[in-house]
N, C-alpha and C positions, 0 to 999 in steps of 0.2 A: 451408428454409435447411439447408445441409449442415453437420453438426457436425464440428469438428476441433480440435486443440489451440490453433490460432491464434485461433479465435473464442472459445474459452474463456478464453484469456490476455487477450484484449481486454475480455471481460466482467468478468473479475476486476479488471483495471486501471481500468476505468470505474466499477466499484462502489466500489473503494478511494478513487478520486478523489472521487466523490459523497459518500461518508461522511466524508472529510476536509474537504470544503467545508461540509457540514452542521455538523461539529464546530466549524469556524472561525466560523460564523454564531452558534452557540449558546455561544461562549466567554464572553460577558459574563454569562450566566445562572449564578449561583452554585449553584443547586440541581442543575444538571446537570454539575457539575464532574467527577464520576466518568465520565461519558461522553466529555468533551472533553479530559480529561488525556492527554497523549501521551508515548510512550517513543521515544527515539532509539536505533536499532540501528545500530552502526558496524562497518565491516570495512574494514581497510586493508592489503591485501596489497602487498608490495614485494619487489623483487629487484635486486641489483647484480651482473650478470654481466659477463664480459669485453667483450662486444660490445654489450649493451643494458642500460639501467637503466629500471625502471618503478616508479611509485608510484601506486597507485589508491585513491581514497577513495570508499566507498559508504556512504551514510547513508540509513536507512529511518526514516520517522516513522510510527508506528503508534498508533492510538487505538482505543478500544472502538467508536466509531461507524464508523471505517474498516473494522474487522473485520467489523462487522454488514453493511456495504455489500458487502464481498466475499462473505459468506455468502449475502446476498440475490442477488448476481449469479450465483453457482453455481446457486442454486435457479431462477432465471429461465432460465438456460441449459439446465437439465434439462427445463424445461417447453416448450421450443421443439420 
């Protein structure tokens, strides 16, 4: 498989998604609450120019398991 930035981005995205799904499944387990607790990162750029107005809301939900999934994905990518 040819390594490039697109494949790395796909691996990281899938690792993040997998980690988040695992965190969602483990949410009822109280002993693992430090792994499943998530933080919302928000960024809202906006501009009101003469000819165009825009307002973009970007929200990223990050948990420790999601971060672990991304690190595992990078490790798997490097092993290819």
